[in-house]
PAZA-541377 format. One record per residue: residue in one letter; x, y, z of N, C-alpha, C in turn. Coordinates in pm, whole numbers, padded with zeros to 5 digits, always signed. Example, Ala and Ser with C-alpha at 12.3 -4.5 7.8 and 13.67 -1.06 7.14 Angstrom:
# residues 2
A+01319-00569+00780+01230-00450+00780+01320-00330+00780S+01285-00225+00708+01367-00106+00714+01290+00003+00787
***
This chain:
# residues 343
X-02227+05672+05257-02172+05644+05123-02104+05508+05121X-02038+05472+05231-01970+05343+05236-02068+05228+05221X-02184+05240+05288-02285+05134+05280-02337+05120+05138X-02360+05232+05071-02412+05227+04934-02309+05165+04840X-02182+05197+04859-02079+05138+04774-02068+04988+04798X-02083+04949+04925-02077+04807+04957-02190+04731+04891X-02309+04791+04892-02423+04727+04829-02402+04715+04678X-02347+04822+04619-02320+04818+04475-02220+04706+04442X-02115+04692+04526-02014+04590+04501-02076+04451+04507X-02165+04430+04604-02232+04300+04616-02311+04268+04490X-02385+04364+04439-02468+04341+04322-02385+04322+04196X-02277+04392+04185-02191+04374+04068-02134+04233+04065X-02101+04181+04182-02050+04044+04189-02158+03945+04149X-02281+03969+04197-02391+03878+04167-02426+03876+04020X-02423+03990+03956-02464+03999+03816-02347+03981+03721X-02225+03971+03772-02106+03954+03689-02091+04065+03588X-02114+04187+03630-02100+04303+03543-01963+04364+03565X-01883+04383+03461-01753+04446+03479-01767+04585+03538X-01680+04619+03630-01691+04748+03697-01686+04864+03600X-01606+04852+03495-01591+04964+03402-01718+04991+03324X-01814+04893+03321-01935+04913+03244-02049+04965+03329X-02028+04974+03459-02135+05020+03547-02164+05166+03523X-02290+05199+03501-02330+05336+03477-02390+05391+03604X-02328+05493+03659-02381+05555+03781-02457+05680+03745X-02572+05695+03805-02656+05812+03777-02655+05904+03898X-02617+06026+03877-02620+06123+03986-02735+06217+03965X-02780+06280+04074-02882+06383+04063-03022+06333+04087X-03044+06201+04111-03180+06157+04134-03189+06042+04230X-03078+05993+04279-03079+05878+04368-03111+05916+04510X-03106+05815+04597-03147+05835+04735-03064+05942+04803X-02935+05952+04768-02850+06048+04836-02851+06186+04776X-02920+06204+04660-02916+06332+04592-03052+06398+04581X-03154+06336+04641-03289+06390+04626-03300+06523+04697X-03384+06610+04643-03403+06742+04704-03511+06734+04808X-03473+06750+04931-03571+06750+05039-03595+06611+05093X-03629+06598+05218-03664+06472+05280-03813+06449+05268X-03852+06320+05274-03994+06289+05269-04066+06363+05381X-04179+06423+05347-04255+06495+05446-04223+06642+05450X-04118+06689+05378-04085+06831+05376-04168+06899+05270X-04156+07032+05261-04232+07109+05163-04165+07106+05026X-04044+07057+05017-03974+07053+04889-04014+06931+04808X-04003+06943+04678-04036+06832+04589-03913+06746+04567X-03933+06617+04580-03824+06521+04563-03835+06459+04424X-03727+06462+04348-03727+06405+04213-03672+06263+04217X-03749+06171+04163-03709+06031+04154-03675+05998+04009X-03569+05923+03987-03535+05878+03852-03607+05747+03823X-03660+05736+03701-03721+05612+03654-03653+05575+03522X-03588+05461+03519-03512+05419+03401-03573+05293+03341X-03552+05276+03212-03590+05152+03145-03518+05142+03011X-03537+05030+02942-03463+05004+02818-03547+05023+02693X-03673+05066+02707-03764+05068+02594-03764+05203+02523X-03805+05201+02395-03818+05325+02320-03945+05399+02363X-03949+05527+02333-04060+05609+02382-04192+05578+02315X-04191+05507+02201-04317+05474+02134-04369+05336+02176X-04296+05266+02262-04341+05135+02308-04436+05149+02428X-04528+05052+02444-04625+05060+02553-04562+05072+02692X-04445+05008+02710-04382+05013+02842-04346+05155+02882X-04320+05241+02782-04290+05381+02813-04416+05467+02816X-04487+05474+02705-04598+05569+02696-04717+05532+02783X-04740+05402+02803-04853+05360+02886-04808+05313+03025X-04677+05298+03044-04624+05253+03172-04550+05362+03246X-04426+05386+03206-04344+05485+03276-04408+05623+03276X-04459+05665+03160-04517+05799+03152-04644+05812+03237X-04723+05706+03242-04844+05707+03326-04805+05717+03473X-04702+05644+03514-04656+05653+03653-04617+05797+03685X-04539+05859+03596-04495+05997+03619-04614+06092+03623X-04710+06074+03533-04827+06164+03529-04913+06147+03654X-04931+06023+03697-05013+05998+03816-04950+06057+03942X-04817+06047+03951-04747+06105+04066-04758+06257+04064X-04746+06316+03946-04760+06461+03934-04899+06505+03980X-05001+06431+03939-05139+06465+03976-05167+06442+04124X-05095+06347+04185-05119+06317+04326-05074+06429+04419X-04975+06509+04375-04928+06625+04451-04886+06585+04594X-04791+06490+04600-04744+06443+04730-04597+06477+04753X-04547+06578+04680-04409+06619+04699-04310+06534+04622X-04357+06464+04518-04270+06383+04435-04287+06421+04289X-04180+06409+04214-04186+06418+04069-04093+06312+04013X-04123+06264+03893-04046+06155+03835-03984+06199+03704X-03854+06177+03690-03782+06205+03567-03749+06072+03500X-03793+06057+03375-03780+05929+03304-03657+05929+03213X-03583+05820+03216-03468+05798+03128-03491+05670+03049X-03548+05680+02927-03577+05561+02846-03455+05512+02768X-03476+05407+02690-03378+05359+02591-03241+05330+02650X-03237+05275+02769-03110+05236+02835-03013+05353+02849X-03064+05474+02866-02978+05591+02883-02891+05579+03007X-02940+05508+03108-02864+05493+03232-02798+05356+03244X-02781+05289+03130-02710+05162+03129-02799+05046+03089X-02735+04934+03058-02807+04812+03025-02875+04753+03146X-02946+04642+03125-03026+04583+03233-02944+04555+03358X-02833+04482+03342-02752+04443+03459-02695+04565+03529X-02653+04665+03451-02601+04788+03510-02707+04856+03595X-02829+04862+03541-02935+04935+03611-02981+04861+03735X-02981+04728+03732-03017+04653+03852-02923+04690+03966X-02794+04694+03938-02697+04730+04041-02718+04872+04089X-02753+04962+03997-02773+05102+04034-02899+05122+04117X-03001+05040+04095-03120+05045+04180-03085+04998+04320X-03011+04890+04330-02974+04837+04462-02894+04937+04543X-02807+05015+04476-02723+05110+04547-02792+05244+04569X-02908+05264+04506-02981+05390+04523-02944+05496+04421X-02862+05464+04322-02827+05562+04219-02940+05581+04118X-03021+05478+04100-03145+05488+04023-03257+05452+04120X-03365+05531+04117-03473+05510+04214-03572+05402+04171X-03616+05407+04045-03716+05314+03995-03669+05261+03860X-03692+05134+03835-03651+05074+03708-03757+04975+03663X-03765+04955+03532-03854+04855+03473-03766+04745+03416X-03781+04624+03469-03691+04514+03434-03769+04389+03397X-03715+04310+03306-03771+04179+03277-03739+04081+03389X-03830+03989+03412-03810+03892+03519-03684+03809+03498X-03653+03774+03374-03534+03692+03347-03406+03765+03385X-03402+03896+03361-03284+03974+03399-03266+03975+03550X-03377+03989+03622-03369+03990+03768-03330+03854+03824X-03351+03749+03745-03312+03616+03789-03162+03601+03809X-03083+03694+03755-02938+03688+03774-02900+03709+03920X-02987+03776+03996-02957+03800+04138-03050+03725+04232X-03166+03680+04180-03257+03598+04261-03328+03504+04164X-03274+03386+04147-03316+03294+04041-03466+03266+04039X-03533+03246+04152-03676+03210+04145-03764+03313+04074X-03725+03440+04073-03811+03540+04012-03813+03527+03860X-03710+03463+03803-03708+03444+03658-03817+03349+03612X-03874+03272+03702-03980+03178+03667-04105+03251+03619X-04117+03379+03651-04229+03458+03598-04222+03464+03445X-04106+03433+03387-04089+03429+03242-04089+03286+03187X-04132+03190+03266-04131+03051+03220-04237+03029+03113X-04209+02936+03022-04303+02904+02913-04436+02854+02969X-04543+02915+02924-04679+02879+02961-04702+02876+03112X-04622+02954+03185-04649+02966+03329-04783+03033+03350X-04806+03141+03276-04931+03215+03287-05020+03188+03167X-05151+03188+03190-05247+03167+03082-05275+03296+03005X-05231+03409+03058-05253+03537+02992-05225+03651+03089X-05235+03776+03043-05205+03891+03130-05298+03902+03250X-05421+03856+03237-05513+03861+03352-05467+03764+03461X-05415+03648+03419-05361+03552+03515-05240+03612+03588X-05152+03679+03512-05037+03745+03574-05082+03848+03676X-05180+03931+03639-05228+04035+03730-05289+03974+03856X-05365+03866+03839-05427+03801+03955-05322+03740+04047X-05220+03678+03988-05114+03618+04069-05038+03724+04147X-04998+03831+04077-04919+03935+04143-05000+04011+04247X-05132+04018+04227-05216+04089+04322-05263+04006+04438X-05232+03876+04439-05278+03787+04544-05167+03741+04637X-05205+03662+04736-05110+03614+04836-05009+03515+04778X-05046+03448+04667-04958+03344+04612-04824+03398+04567X-04819+03528+04532-04693+03586+04484-04603+03632+04598X-04654+03635+04720-04578+03690+04833-04442+03624+04853X-04430+03491+04850-04298+03431+04875-04191+03476+04776X-04223+03482+04645-04120+03520+04548-04088+03669+04557X-04187+03753+04582-04162+03897+04593-04085+03928+04721X-04122+03863+04830-04052+03885+04956-03910+03827+04951X-03895+03713+04884-03762+03655+04869-03671+03745+04788X-03725+03803+04682-03648+03897+04601-03609+04020+04684X-03703+04072+04762-03675+04190+04844-03568+04160+04949X-03577+04042+05010-03479+04004+05113-03340+03987+05054X-03333+03927+04936-03204+03903+04872-03143+04030+04816X-03227+04112+04754-03177+04225+04677-03191+04359+04748X-03275+04367+04850-03300+04494+04914-03377+04590+04824X-03458+04534+04734-03529+04612+04634-03678+04586+04646X-03757+04693+04640-03902+04683+04651-03964+04661+04514X-04059+04568+04504-04135+04549+04381-04267+04622+04393X-04291+04717+04301-04413+04798+04306-04526+04739+04223X-04494+04655+04126-04597+04596+04042-04535+04524+03925X-04620+04459+03845-04572+04385+03728-04679+04388+03619X-04633+04386+03495-04726+04379+03383-04666+04291+03274X-04750+04251+03179-04703+04175+03063-04676+04272+02949X-04558+04259+02888-04523+04342+02772-04561+04271+02642X-04646+04169+02654-04694+04098+02536-04646+03955+02531X-04727+03868+02472-04690+03728+02457-04588+03712+02345X-04506+03610+02355-04404+03580+02255-04459+03475+02158X-04427+03492+02029-04475+03405+01923-04358+03361+01835X-04378+03251+01761-04276+03201+01670-04289+03264+01531X-04174+03287+01467-04170+03313+01323-04069+03218+01261X-04093+03182+01135-04003+03093+01062-04045+03096+00915X-03977+03021+00834-04015+03009+00693-04103+02887+00669X-04153+02832+00777-04250+02724+00772-04347+02743+00888X-04467+02694+00874-04566+02709+00981-04529+02623+01102X-04548+02677+01221-04524+02603+01345-04658+02592+01418X-04717+02474+01409-04848+02450+01471-04839+02357+01591X-04742+02268+01590-04727+02168+01696-04580+02160+01736X-04550+02101+01852-04409+02085+01892-04327+02012+01787X-04389+01919+01714-04315+01843+01613-04266+01934+01499X-04335+02043+01476-04295+02134+01368-04164+02206+01398X-04118+02202+01522-03992+02266+01558-03871+02176+01531X-03898+02049+01504-03788+01954+01485-03704+01995+01364X-03573+02002+01386-03480+02035+01279-03462+02183+01254X-03539+02268+01323-03527+02412+01305-03431+02471+01409X-03343+02558+01365-03256+02631+01457-03329+02760+01495X-03378+02763+01618-03461+02875+01662-03381+02966+01754X-03381+03094+01723-03311+03190+01807-03390+03217+01935X-03323+03204+02049-03377+03239+02180-03275+03330+02249X-03322+03422+02334-03227+03499+02416-03143+03405+02502X-03028+03455+02547-02932+03370+02614-02949+03351+02763X-03056+03405+02822-03071+03390+02968-03111+03247+03001X-03076+03200+03122-03107+03061+03159-03254+03025+03145X-03346+03116+03185-03487+03083+03177-03535+03071+03032X-03487+03158+02944-03527+03149+02804-03475+03020+02741X-03353+02982+02773-03296+02859+02718-03369+02736+02773X-03410+02744+02898-03491+02635+02954-03627+02629+02883X-03683+02745+02852-03810+02749+02778-03797+02679+02643X-03684+02704+02576-03663+02641+02445-03668+02489+02459X-03599+02435+02557-03600+02289+02577-03740+02240+02612X-03811+02319+02693-03946+02280+02734-04042+02275+02616X-04018+02360+02516-04105+02367+02399-04061+02271+02289X-03946+02206+02307-03895+02113+02207-03816+02179+02097X-03761+02298+02125-03688+02374+02024-03537+02355+02040X-03467+02366+01928-03321+02369+01930-03279+02516+01936X-03233+02559+02052-03204+02701+02073-03068+02739+02018X-03065+02853+01950-02941+02915+01904-02939+03057+01958X-02830+03093+02026-02820+03227+02084-02770+03326+01980X-02846+03431+01960-02808+03541+01871-02849+03670+01939X-02763+03770+01939-02797+03899+01997-02917+03959+01925X-03004+04025+01999-03125+04084+01941-03090+04178+01826X-02983+04254+01842-02942+04350+01740-02896+04282+01611X-02859+04155+01620-02808+04081+01505-02912+03985+01447X-03033+03989+01501-03134+03890+01465-03175+03897+01319X-03202+04016+01269-03247+04031+01130-03145+03970+01034X-03019+04005+01052-02913+03955+00964-02899+03804+00976X-02912+03751+01098-02899+03606+01118-03010+03531+01044X-03130+03586+01045-03241+03525+00972-03223+03540+00822X-03176+03656+00781-03156+03683+00639-03050+03590+00579X-02944+03565+00656-02833+03483+00607-02852+03333+00634X-02957+03299+00707-02985+03159+00735-02905+03101+00848X-02843+03187+00929-02772+03138+01048-02869+03069+01142X-02989+03122+01150-03098+03058+01225-03218+03049+01131X-03308+02955+01161-03425+02933+01076-03547+03010+01123X-03550+03045+01251-03665+03114+01306-03631+03174+01440X-03731+03234+01500-03708+03302+01627-03842+03318+01699X-03839+03377+01819-03962+03405+01893-03946+03538+01965X-04053+03618+01961-04053+03752+02021-04196+03800+02033X-04219+03906+02112-04351+03968+02113-04378+04039+01980X-04504+04066+01952-04543+04131+01828-04471+04265+01810X-04458+04343+01918-04395+04475+01906-04250+04463+01860X-04178+04363+01908-04040+04343+01867-04031+04291+01724X-04122+04201+01690-04124+04147+01554-04146+04260+01453X-04237+04351+01488-04265+04465+01400-04145+04560+01396X-04087+04588+01512-03975+04684+01518-03855+04635+01437X-03837+04504+01430-03724+04445+01357-03756+04418+01209X-03880+04447+01167-03920+04423+01027-03893+04279+00984X-03926+04185+01070-03893+04045+01041-03976+03986+00929X-04087+04052+00893-04167+04004+00780-04086+04008+00650X-03981+04085+00647-03895+04093+00529-03809+03969+00510X-03786+03895+00620-03695+03780+00613-03758+03650+00665X-03887+03653+00697-03959+03534+00744-04096+03530+00677X-04147+03409+00656-04273+03392+00584-04393+03367+00675X-04372+03299+00787-04483+03257+00872-04472+03317+01013X-04583+03368+01061-04596+03412+01200-04694+03317+01268X-04646+03238+01362-04729+03139+01431-04764+03190+01570X-04892+03212+01594-04936+03277+01718-04943+03175+01832X-04826+03142+01883-04813+03039+01988-04835+03094+02128X-04811+03223+02148-04828+03286+02280-04769+03199+02391X-04646+03153+02370-04588+03053+02459-04524+03112+02586X-04512+03242+02592-04455+03304+02712-04497+03450+02719X-04530+03495+02839-04552+03638+02861-04418+03704+02888X-04396+03818+02827-04280+03901+02863-04317+03977+02990X-04267+03933+03102-04307+03992+03229-04209+04102+03271X-04262+04221+03290-04184+04335+03341-04220+04360+03487X-04120+04387+03568-04143+04426+03707-04097+04571+03726X-04175+04647+03800-04137+04783+03837-04075+04775+03975X-03944+04801+03981-03871+04784+04107-03820+04918+04158X-03800+04927+04289-03759+05054+04350-03646+05032+04450X-03557+05128+04454-03439+05122+04540-03476+05136+04687X-03378+05122+04778-03405+05139+04921-03458+05277+04959X-03460+05373+04865-03518+05504+04893-03666+05492+04928X-03727+05379+04892-03868+05354+04928-03892+05377+05076X-03801+05329+05160-03820+05340+05305-03808+05484+05355X-03753+05574+05273-03738+05713+05312-03862+05796+05278X-03955+05740+05203-04074+05813+05163-04180+05808+05273X-04264+05907+05273-04375+05908+05368-04479+05804+05326X-04568+05768+05418-04674+05673+05386-04760+05725+05272X-04785+05854+05270-04865+05915+05163-04795+05900+05028X-04665+05920+05026-04590+05906+04901-04584+05760+04855X-04566+05668+04950-04566+05526+04916-04701+05484+04857X-04809+05530+04919-04943+05498+04869-04963+05554+04729X-04914+05674+04706-04929+05737+04574-04852+05659+04468X-04731+05616+04500-04652+05538+04406-04717+05403+04376X-04766+05337+04479-04833+05208+04460-04955+05224+04370X-05032+05330+04395-05152+05355+04314-05115+05390+04170X-05008+05467+04153-04964+05505+04018-04922+05383+03937X-04848+05293+04000-04804+05172+03930-04924+05083+03899X-05018+05074+03991-05139+04994+03967-05215+05047+03845X-05225+05178+03833-05289+05238+03717-05212+05204+03590X-05080+05214+03597-04995+05186+03481-05007+05040+03437X-05019+04948+03531-05033+04806+03497-05156+04787+03407X-05267+04849+03446-05387+04840+03365-05370+04904+03229X-05304+05020+03226-05284+05093+03100-05193+05014+03005X-05084+04958+03056-04993+04882+02970-05064+04760+02912X-05140+04690+02996-05213+04572+02948-05305+04608+02833X-05377+04719+02846-05468+04764+02741-05391+04807+02617X-05285+04885+02636-05206+04935+02524-05142+04822+02445X-05087+04723+02514-05024+04610+02446-05127+04537+02361X-05244+04510+02419-05349+04438+02345-05392+04517+02223X-05412+04647+02237-05454+04731+02124-05346+04738+02017X-05221+04756+02059-05111+04764+01963-05096+04633+01886X-05105+04521+01957-05090+04392+01891-05203+04368+01790X-05325+04397+01829-05439+04377+01739-05426+04464+01614X-05388+04589+01634-05374+04680+01520-05262+04634+01427X-05151+04589+01484-05038+04544+01402-05073+04419+01323X-05136+04321+01389-05172+04197+01320-05275+04226+01210X-05373+04312+01237-05471+04350+01135-05403+04414+01014X-05305+04498+01045-05229+04565+00938-05153+04463+00854X-05091+04367+00920-05017+04262+00849-05111+04177+00762X-05228+04143+00815-05323+04062+00738-05365+04136+00611X-05396+04264+00626-05442+04342+00512-05333+04357+00406X-05210+04371+00453-05098+04390+00360-05046+04258+00304X-05087+04146+00365-05039+04016+00320-04890+03996+00343X-04837+04060+00448-04693+04051+00473-04650+03916+00528X-04742+03848+00596-04712+03719+00656-04819+03618+00618X-04783+03492+00631-04882+03386+00648-04903+03377+00798X-05016+03422+00848-05040+03424+00992-05110+03295+01033X-05043+03219+01117-05093+03089+01161-05160+03108+01297X-05293+03106+01297-05364+03128+01422-05431+03002+01475X-05395+02886+01418-05449+02759+01468-05339+02674+01532X-05246+02742+01600-05140+02671+01672-05201+02586+01782X-05152+02465+01799-05201+02375+01904-05133+02415+02036X-05181+02524+02092-05119+02575+02216-05136+02478+02332X-05245+02399+02330-05265+02302+02438-05153+02198+02438X-05112+02154+02319-05003+02055+02310-04872+02115+02356X-04846+02240+02314-04724+02308+02359-04725+02326+02510X-04837+02370+02565-04844+02396+02708-04828+02267+02789X-04893+02161+02747-04882+02033+02818-04736+01987+02822X-04669+01998+02709-04529+01956+02700-04440+02044+02787X-04461+02176+02779-04376+02270+02853-04395+02257+03003X-04519+02251+03047-04546+02242+03191-04487+02114+03249X-04503+02003+03178-04447+01876+03227-04295+01885+03240X-04230+01943+03138-04085+01957+03142-04040+02045+03257X-04107+02159+03276-04066+02252+03380-04091+02195+03519X-04199+02122+03536-04225+02059+03666-04120+01954+03699X-04065+01888+03597-03960+01788+03620-03821+01850+03635X-03802+01970+03579-03668+02029+03571-03641+02132+03680X-03738+02216+03707-03720+02317+03812-03708+02251+03949X-03633+02315+04038-03614+02260+04172-03627+02370+04276X-03639+02330+04402-03636+02423+04514-03739+02534+04503X-03695+02658+04535-03786+02773+04534-03841+02801+04395X-03760+02777+04293-03807+02801+04156-03926+02712+04123X-03919+02586+04162-04031+02495+04140-04153+02540+04220X-04130+02585+04341-04242+02633+04424-04312+02751+04360X-04235+02842+04300-04294+02958+04232-04377+02911+04113X-04320+02820+04034-04393+02771+03917-04523+02703+03957X-04517+02621+04058-04638+02550+04105-04740+02648+04160X-04694+02753+04227-04786+02854+04279-04855+02928+04164X-04781+02958+04058-04839+03026+03942-04944+02937+03878X-04908+02812+03852-05003+02722+03785-05127+02696+03872X-05108+02691+04004-05221+02668+04094-05317+02786+04097X-05267+02904+04060-05350+03024+04064-05421+03050+03931X-05401+02958+03834-05463+02978+03702-05615+02974+03715X-05685+03064+03644-05831+03067+03654-05896+02941+03596
***
């Protein structure tokens, strides 16, 4: 118990999370599992994330992992806690490190708080699309960043998927970097997202996601960027006129696992790896289908002026040049490895 508390303290310091806000989960962590790996008893693993149950990350990701593990019959079962039930992102990262949460789905930018190079997976135009992300994560080029994260955090990465590309909305069309001039664009407050804003030529304004609709309605900001699923969930068509399909960043999710990984049998580890691999494919398909259906619905309803002739090549050239000049050390190495692996 002392070692686990020490690990938790280290992570809380790294993520700058106040101790009073840390959410500890009992009943599913490494120290509370029923039965040891290899025994006849079933061990229950907790899987936490921040998404709603109707989002692809849950129904095509977390739920698929749980279903695949159930079907594998290797003495494991997975209990899912969606919608940040076990705490916000930073809280859950600390809980995974200490073993209080077994598996978590996290954005790369959030994980950058404890290992900065991994946030580069969320860099603007780092990836050409979800297939590029899958190829990078499945190849040798990703080994340094994944191993570096494991060494720093003591956390195993089981896989990664794209939760959808991010696009611009505003009350004017955004086709080129010049169209962003003079616009106050809302970006999340993480270092990588703010760097992306500069790389794209945007004037970033930080606004909490929960306050985004009101900020757009009142004119505190002129526009914003998000994946299609978030744009739909926030009903931003009510307060914005143009949706510009810039696809300037993939929302990269990583499936991470606590040190309990080392306590599992080889058969259980193989089953978990296979389950996550299946989920990666399912999420990719679900996101693409959901986005296509939503955009078709918007076109038919005339809710937006949908700008599908964005000069993505101009945006990408500008962003890549900026990031290559700005990133340093291991972060630059990760970015260069990603770009070198582009098909």
